[in-house]
LUMMAR-930073 format. One line per field, with one value per residue (C-alpha): residue number from 0; x, y, z. Coordinates in steps of 0.05 Angstrom, whole numbers, plus 5000, padded with zeros to 4 digits. Example, Ala and Ser with C-alpha at 12.3 -4.5 7.8 and 13.67 -1.06 7.14 Angstrom:
2
resi 0  1
x 5246  5273
y 4910  4979
z 5156  5143
***
This chain:
192
resi 0  1  2  3  4  5  6  7  8  9  10  11  12  13  14  15  16  17  18  19  20  21  22  23  24  25  26  27  28  29  30  31  32  33  34  35  36  37  38  39  40  41  42  43  44  45  46  47  48  49  50  51  52  53  54  55  56  57  58  59  60  61  62  63  64  65  66  67  68  69  70  71  72  73  74  75  76  77  78  79  80  81  82  83  84  85  86  87  88  89  90  91  92  93  94  95  96  97  98  99  100  101  102  103  104  105  106  107  108  109  110  111  112  113  114  115  116  117  118  119  120  121  122  123  124  125  126  127  128  129  130  131  132  133  134  135  136  137  138  139  140  141  142  143  144  145  146  147  148  149  150  151  152  153  154  155  156  157  158  159  160  161  162  163  164  165  166  167  168  169  170  171  172  173  174  175  176  177  178  179  180  181  182  183  184  185  186  187  188  189  190  191
x 5596  5522  5517  5544  5505  5435  5379  5347  5410  5421  5349  5355  5421  5390  5329  5372  5414  5351  5324  5390  5393  5320  5329  5394  5369  5306  5349  5396  5338  5311  5378  5392  5329  5290  5241  5255  5199  5176  5129  5098  5068  5033  5021  4972  4978  4950  4886  4838  4766  4785  4842  4811  4808  4879  4904  4871  4902  4971  4973  4948  5003  5058  5038  5043  5118  5123  5076  5109  5178  5174  5134  5092  5081  5014  5022  4954  4980  5032  4990  4964  5036  5044  4976  4977  5052  5107  5168  5205  5260  5260  5323  5330  5317  5253  5222  5241  5214  5145  5149  5190  5174  5144  5195  5207  5274  5258  5213  5184  5154  5116  5087  5038  5045  4993  4979  4994  4939  4936  4875  4873  4810  4804  4745  4737  4781  4790  4858  4876  4947  4962  5030  5038  5097  5114  5170  5198  5244  5271  5302  5341  5317  5365  5428  5399  5414  5376  5380  5341  5309  5280  5223  5187  5147  5104  5053  4989  4944  4876  4835  4764  4716  4660  4687  4693  4747  4746  4807  4803  4815  4875  4903  4895  4935  4990  4991  4996  5055  5092  5075  5105  5172  5168  5152  5214  5256  5227  5243  5315  5333  5297  5344  5318
y 8792  8788  8863  8867  8808  8815  8790  8859  8892  8839  8846  8922  8917  8867  8911  8972  8933  8909  8980  9007  8950  8960  9035  9028  8972  9012  9072  9028  8996  9065  9088  9024  9020  9079  9059  9082  9113  9084  9107  9050  9062  9008  9028  8984  8994  8926  8957  8901  8905  8877  8926  8951  8882  8867  8933  8922  8852  8877  8936  8892  8839  8891  8930  8867  8867  8937  8933  8940  8945  9013  9077  9080  9148  9158  9149  9177  9247  9216  9163  9210  9223  9150  9131  9106  9113  9061  9078  9013  9046  9116  9139  9154  9228  9219  9170  9206  9271  9241  9232  9294  9324  9260  9259  9184  9150  9097  9090  9023  9025  8966  8967  8915  8911  8884  8810  8762  8713  8647  8603  8533  8495  8420  8376  8367  8418  8492  8519  8590  8614  8684  8715  8772  8819  8863  8914  8926  8984  9002  9071  9102  9175  9194  9174  9185  9116  9057  8995  8945  8941  8877  8853  8790  8748  8690  8647  8617  8568  8537  8486  8461  8418  8469  8511  8574  8601  8673  8713  8749  8685  8665  8736  8735  8670  8699  8764  8727  8687  8749  8786  8730  8740  8815  8809  8766  8819  8874  8834  8824  8887  8943  8966  8973
z 3035  3038  3033  2961  2931  2960  2916  2913  2888  2835  2812  2808  2768  2720  2711  2697  2647  2612  2608  2579  2528  2506  2496  2459  2413  2395  2377  2336  2298  2281  2255  2217  2175  2149  2095  2024  1984  1918  1864  1825  1756  1717  1645  1607  1532  1514  1486  1503  1524  1592  1607  1671  1703  1682  1709  1777  1781  1761  1809  1866  1854  1845  1907  1949  1935  1965  2024  2092  2063  2027  2033  1970  1939  1905  1830  1809  1790  1743  1708  1655  1633  1613  1584  1513  1505  1509  1551  1537  1496  1526  1560  1634  1628  1587  1635  1700  1672  1676  1752  1767  1835  1865  1921  1917  1924  1872  1812  1790  1720  1692  1621  1595  1520  1471  1476  1419  1409  1371  1363  1336  1315  1312  1299  1374  1410  1410  1434  1451  1466  1491  1502  1552  1549  1609  1611  1681  1696  1765  1770  1827  1831  1887  1850  1780  1750  1723  1766  1724  1655  1628  1585  1607  1557  1581  1545  1572  1538  1547  1508  1511  1473  1480  1422  1464  1509  1532  1515  1582  1622  1581  1583  1659  1663  1619  1659  1725  1699  1677  1741  1782  1746  1753  1827  1838  1803  1846  1909  1887  1849  1888  1944  2014
***
């Protein structure tokens, strides 16, 4: 009886089973999840003097939703196709034509539209309200269909008794609010 259940044999069998399990689970994980590729284009048509800062902020926040989960395709070659034009109401073929040949599985298009600004003066206070509008479209380039299309509009406000509030700071607040909503939609609507 001792011959079949020696501690050395049990240890070797357990080690072999562990090795087989490790190799098979690594292969299964590789087969189960291959990262999809995404091209992200942020089109800023707001036409403000602080557009560059807002664009950097927006691209940084949107990329955080893709990091580690997707393979991001470089969007630089396609940005010039979008500059200065709104693609909010363009059909699927018109918008995908702009990124043709990118090789991505999915296309995330975000468009920052011009801000609406309101200022109010009082004897003591100065208020500034800015409304940011962001169009978010998520397109499946493999299956040639649109997965998501929505326009987010958020308002930010600031007030002071110094009679001066910079439009850039209020615009940044409004943009951050709208990017939060867009980021949630990307997390939910963009397939893995």
